[in-house]
C-alpha positions in Angstrom: 92.0 101.3 68.9 93.3 99.3 71.9 95.1 101.5 74.5 97.3 99.1 76.7 99.8 101.5 78.2 103.5 101.2 77.8 105.6 98.3 79.1 107.2 100.6 81.6 103.9 101.6 82.9 102.9 98.1 83.4 106.0 97.5 85.5 105.1 100.3 87.9 103.3 100.1 91.2 103.0 97.3 93.6 100.0 94.9 92.9 99.8 94.3 96.7 98.8 97.9 97.5 95.9 97.6 94.9 94.9 94.3 96.4 95.0 95.7 99.9 92.7 98.6 98.8 90.3 96.1 97.1 90.2 94.2 100.4 89.5 97.3 102.3 86.6 98.3 100.1 85.1 94.8 100.3 85.2 94.8 104.0 83.8 98.4 104.4 80.8 97.4 102.1 80.0 94.9 104.8 79.5 97.7 107.3 82.7 97.1 109.1 84.4 99.9 111.2 87.7 99.6 109.6 90.8 101.0 111.4 93.3 101.8 108.6 97.0 101.5 109.8 98.3 100.9 106.1 99.2 104.3 104.4 101.6 106.5 106.3 99.6 109.7 106.0 99.7 111.9 109.2 96.2 112.2 110.9 97.0 115.4 112.6 96.7 118.9 111.1 99.7 121.4 110.8 100.2 124.0 113.7 98.1 127.0 113.5 101.1 129.2 112.6 101.6 127.3 109.5 97.9 127.4 108.6 97.8 131.1 109.2 100.8 131.9 107.1 99.1 129.8 104.2 95.8 131.6 104.6 97.5 135.0 104.7 99.6 134.0 101.5 96.7 132.7 99.7 95.2 136.0 99.7 98.4 137.6 98.1 97.8 138.2 94.4 101.7 137.9 93.7 101.5 134.1 94.3 99.0 133.6 91.4 101.5 133.7 88.5 103.8 130.8 87.6 106.3 130.1 90.6 110.0 129.6 89.8 110.6 125.7 89.3 113.5 125.7 91.7 111.6 127.3 94.5 111.5 130.9 95.9 114.7 132.4 97.3 112.9 132.9 100.6 112.1 129.2 101.0 115.5 128.2 100.0 117.0 130.5 102.6 114.7 129.2 105.2 116.0 125.5 104.2 119.5 126.7 104.6 119.0 128.2 108.0 117.0 125.3 109.1 119.8 122.7 108.0 122.4 124.8 109.8 120.2 124.8 112.9 119.3 121.2 113.0 122.4 119.6 111.6 125.1 122.3 111.6 125.2 121.8 108.0 125.9 125.1 105.8 124.3 124.9 102.4 124.3 127.6 99.4 120.7 128.3 98.9 121.3 129.1 95.1 123.2 125.8 94.1 122.7 123.3 96.9 119.0 123.5 97.6 116.1 122.5 95.2 112.4 122.8 96.3 110.3 120.0 95.2 106.5 119.0 95.1 107.1 116.5 97.8 110.1 114.1 98.2 108.3 111.5 95.9 108.4 114.1 93.1 112.2 114.3 93.6 112.8 110.6 93.9 110.6 109.8 91.1 112.7 112.0 88.6 116.3 111.9 90.0 117.4 108.7 88.0 116.0 110.6 84.9 118.3 113.4 85.4 121.4 111.5 86.4 121.4 108.3 84.5 121.1 107.0 80.7 119.3 104.0 79.4 120.9 100.9 80.7 122.8 102.4 83.6 122.6 100.7 87.1 121.8 102.0 90.6 121.8 100.3 93.9 118.4 100.4 95.8 117.4 98.7 99.1 115.2 95.5 99.6 112.9 96.3 101.4 112.4 99.7 100.2 109.8 102.4 99.6 108.4 101.6 96.2 109.1 104.7 94.4 112.9 103.8 94.6 112.6 100.9 92.2 109.8 102.5 90.2 112.0 105.6 89.3 114.6 103.3 87.8 111.9 101.6 85.8 110.8 105.0 84.3 114.4 105.9 83.6 115.3 102.6 81.9 118.0 101.9 84.8 118.7 98.5 85.9 118.2 98.1 89.7 120.7 96.1 91.9 118.8 95.2 95.0 120.9 95.1 98.2 119.1 93.2 101.0 118.5 94.8 104.3 117.9 92.2 107.0 117.4 92.1 110.7 120.7 90.2 111.4 122.6 93.2 110.3 120.1 95.9 111.9 118.7 96.5 108.5 121.9 98.2 107.2 123.5 97.1 104.0 126.6 95.2 103.9 128.5 97.4 101.6 131.3 94.9 101.3 128.9 92.3 99.8 128.3 94.6 96.8 130.0 93.0 93.9 132.9 95.0 92.5 131.4 95.1 89.0 128.2 96.5 90.4 130.0 99.3 92.3 132.0 100.2 89.4 128.9 100.3 87.1 126.2 102.0 89.3 125.6 105.6 89.1 124.2 105.9 92.7 123.2 104.2 95.8 119.9 105.1 97.4 119.3 104.6 101.1 116.8 105.9 103.8 117.5 106.3 107.4 115.3 106.5 109.6 113.8 104.0 107.3 110.4 103.5 105.6 109.3 100.7 105.7 111.7 99.3 108.2 112.0 101.9 110.9 115.7 101.2 111.1 118.2 103.8 111.9 121.9 104.5 111.2 124.7 106.1 113.1 127.5 108.4 112.3 130.0 105.4 111.9 127.6 104.0 109.2 127.5 107.3 107.4 131.3 107.8 107.4 131.6 104.3 106.1 129.1 105.0 103.4 130.8 108.3 102.3 134.2 106.6 102.2 132.7 103.8 100.0 131.1 106.3 97.7 134.4 108.2 97.2 136.3 104.8 96.7 133.9 103.9 93.9 133.2 107.3 92.4 129.3 106.8 93.3 126.6 109.2 94.3 124.9 108.5 97.6 121.2 109.5 97.5 120.0 109.6 101.1 116.2 110.0 102.0 115.9 111.7 105.3 112.0 112.3 105.3 111.8 111.0 109.0 114.4 112.8 110.8 112.1 114.6 113.1 110.3 111.3 114.1 112.7 109.8 116.6 112.4 108.3 120.1 114.1 107.5 123.4 116.4 110.4 123.1 117.8 109.3 119.6 118.6 112.3 117.2 119.0 111.2 113.6 121.9 113.0 111.7 122.1 114.2 108.1 124.6 112.6 105.9 125.8 116.0 105.0 127.1 116.3 108.5 129.9 113.8 107.5 133.3 115.5 106.3 133.4 115.6 102.4 129.8 114.3 102.0 128.9 117.1 99.8 131.3 115.7 97.1 129.4 112.6 96.9 126.0 112.8 98.3 122.6 114.5 98.1 119.7 114.3 100.6 116.0 114.6 100.1 113.9 116.0 103.1 110.1 116.6 103.4 107.8 118.7 105.5 105.1 116.1 104.9 105.6 114.1 108.1 107.6 116.3 110.3 105.0 119.2 110.1 101.8 117.4 109.2 102.0 118.9 105.7 101.5 115.8 103.5 98.7 117.3 101.5 100.6 120.6 100.6 103.4 118.7 98.6 106.6 120.3 99.6 110.1 119.0 100.1 113.4 119.7 99.0 116.7 118.2 97.8 120.1 119.2 99.3 123.8 118.6 98.8 126.0 118.1 95.7 125.5 121.1 93.6 126.0 119.1 90.3 123.4 116.4 91.1 121.1 119.1 92.5 121.6 121.1 89.4 120.7 118.1 87.1 117.4 117.5 88.9 116.8 121.4 88.6 117.4 121.3 84.8 114.9 118.3 84.4 112.2 119.9 86.6 112.5 123.3 84.8 111.4 121.3 81.7 108.4 119.5 83.2 106.7 121.8 85.7 106.6 125.2 87.3 107.2 124.4 91.0 105.4 124.7 94.2 102.5 127.2 94.7 103.9 130.3 96.6 101.3 130.0 99.4 102.7 126.5 100.1 106.1 127.9 100.2 105.2 130.5 102.6 103.5 127.9 104.9 106.8 125.8 104.7 108.8 128.9 105.7 106.6 129.4 108.7 107.0 125.5 109.6 110.7 125.7 109.5 111.0 129.1 111.5 108.6 127.8 114.1 110.7 124.6 114.7 113.8 126.6 114.8 112.2 128.8 117.6 110.3 126.2 119.5 111.5 122.7 118.6 107.9 121.9 117.2 108.5 118.3 116.9 106.0 115.6 116.5 108.3 112.9 118.0 106.5 112.9 121.4 103.2 112.1 119.9 104.6 109.1 117.9 106.6 107.9 120.7 103.5 107.6 123.0 101.5 106.0 120.2 104.4 103.5 119.6 104.6 102.6 123.4 101.0 102.2 123.7 100.4 100.2 120.7 103.4 97.7 121.2 102.5 97.2 124.8 99.0 96.3 123.9 100.0 93.9 121.3 102.6 92.4 123.6 99.9 91.8 126.3 98.0 90.1 123.5 100.8 87.8 122.8 102.5 89.4 119.7 105.9 90.7 120.7 107.4 93.2 118.5 110.8 95.1 118.7 110.1 98.8 119.4 111.3 101.2 116.6 113.7 104.2 117.5 112.2 106.2 114.9 109.5 106.9 112.1 105.6 106.5 112.2 105.9 102.8 111.3 106.3 99.5 113.1 107.9 96.9 111.1 106.5 93.9 112.8 107.7 90.2 112.2 104.7 88.0 111.9 103.8 84.9 113.9 105.0 81.5 112.4 102.7 79.8 109.9 101.6 82.8 108.0 102.9 84.7 104.9 102.8 88.4 104.9 99.9 88.7 102.6 97.8 86.0 104.2 98.0 87.6 107.7 97.4 91.0 106.4 94.3 89.9 104.4 92.8 87.8 107.4 93.8 90.7 109.8 91.5 92.9 107.8 88.7 90.5 107.1 88.5 89.1 110.6 89.6 92.2 112.7 88.9 95.1 110.6 92.6 96.4 110.7 94.5 97.4 107.7 98.2 96.7 107.6 100.6 96.5 104.6 102.2 93.1 103.7 105.9 93.3 104.0 106.5 91.9 100.6 104.9 95.1 99.1 108.3 96.6 99.6 110.4 93.8 98.2 111.1 90.2 98.5 113.0 90.8 101.6 110.0 92.0 103.3 108.3 88.7 103.4 107.7 87.6 107.0 106.8 91.0 108.1 103.9 93.7 108.0 104.2 97.4 108.3 101.8 99.1 110.6 101.4 102.9 110.5 100.8 104.7 113.7 98.3 107.1 112.1 95.3 107.0 114.3 94.5 108.5 117.7 95.5 106.5 120.8 92.0 105.1 121.5 91.9 103.7 117.9 95.3 102.1 118.3 94.2 100.5 121.4 91.1 99.3 119.8 93.0 98.0 116.8 95.3 96.2 119.2 92.4 94.7 121.0 90.8 93.3 117.9 94.1 92.0 116.6 94.7 90.3 120.0 91.4 88.7 120.1 91.7 87.4 116.4 95.2 86.0 117.2 93.9 84.1 120.3 91.0 82.7 118.2 93.5 81.5 115.5 95.3 79.4 118.4 92.2 77.8 119.6 
């Protein structure tokens, strides 16, 4: 018997990510000290308060039964308090909050809970890969809306064809953005909510990077907009904001019907997040409310250091206002994949080609600021030397 996997499975995943992993493996086998600025996994640990809360909870026998799939009432109450503190948004913990095993868990399953085979959804290009992959899993047709520098990487809603707006079940956006590091202001979200109401369309907003913003900028929640709960849900994650990526804990907030649909699906496929992880999540949210425990300063310093060093080497990159990523336009004469490959083989630095995130990503690379400052300076030095050598 030959097992080939389903057609849907064969449509999943970016071949570019696999290719970059293979490049890295080959270079490391040559003994090169590789500096990996590819995957956006935080390199710092959670605070001691978070770790202590988890250690204590792990020793509690009560957490070793099945957890509830929607998350503990205590965790959802903490989320509600944090949303009120951070955004001024009031949420009902019972109906407007759902605990998730990371935001990718929720993003991967949302279309399955909201759409039928053959439905359509609007997703960004470039976009985080799970956005399109989730539609493939659900048998939903994507409409790719281009995000380009000439419009500050915001979608031109007026350019979406009327027939697409009428057919689509939801539009998915992400500000601050991965991979683009773009941001959106209140006026854009007001326009987006009005557009959704006009077209009877759900807005799905991915807000995983709200606590990674620079230069005094403070990202908002779409749920701050009047009437947004009628047409919007929002994903949030503790992975990046609190250095808890390995813990796998996040949540969905907003429209109770959409939250309820995902809750029903999740109740049929898993048993939720380990209670000790939820206890750590409560500690993270409480600590943030008490002391504004933000990682923004760390990434702002890294951004400034790295971009300045690259600029001195001749590669000028616009500084992002948020996220742990730099969306860097590449020098002329290269494709995204070519420059990423050569940067790794010749300079020992991993970056991700922009077209890993969609066709509109060609001409860019994504660089993750997930190394200590001395390693970022070393990466910039190597890249600068290599770029100078290519011009000689």
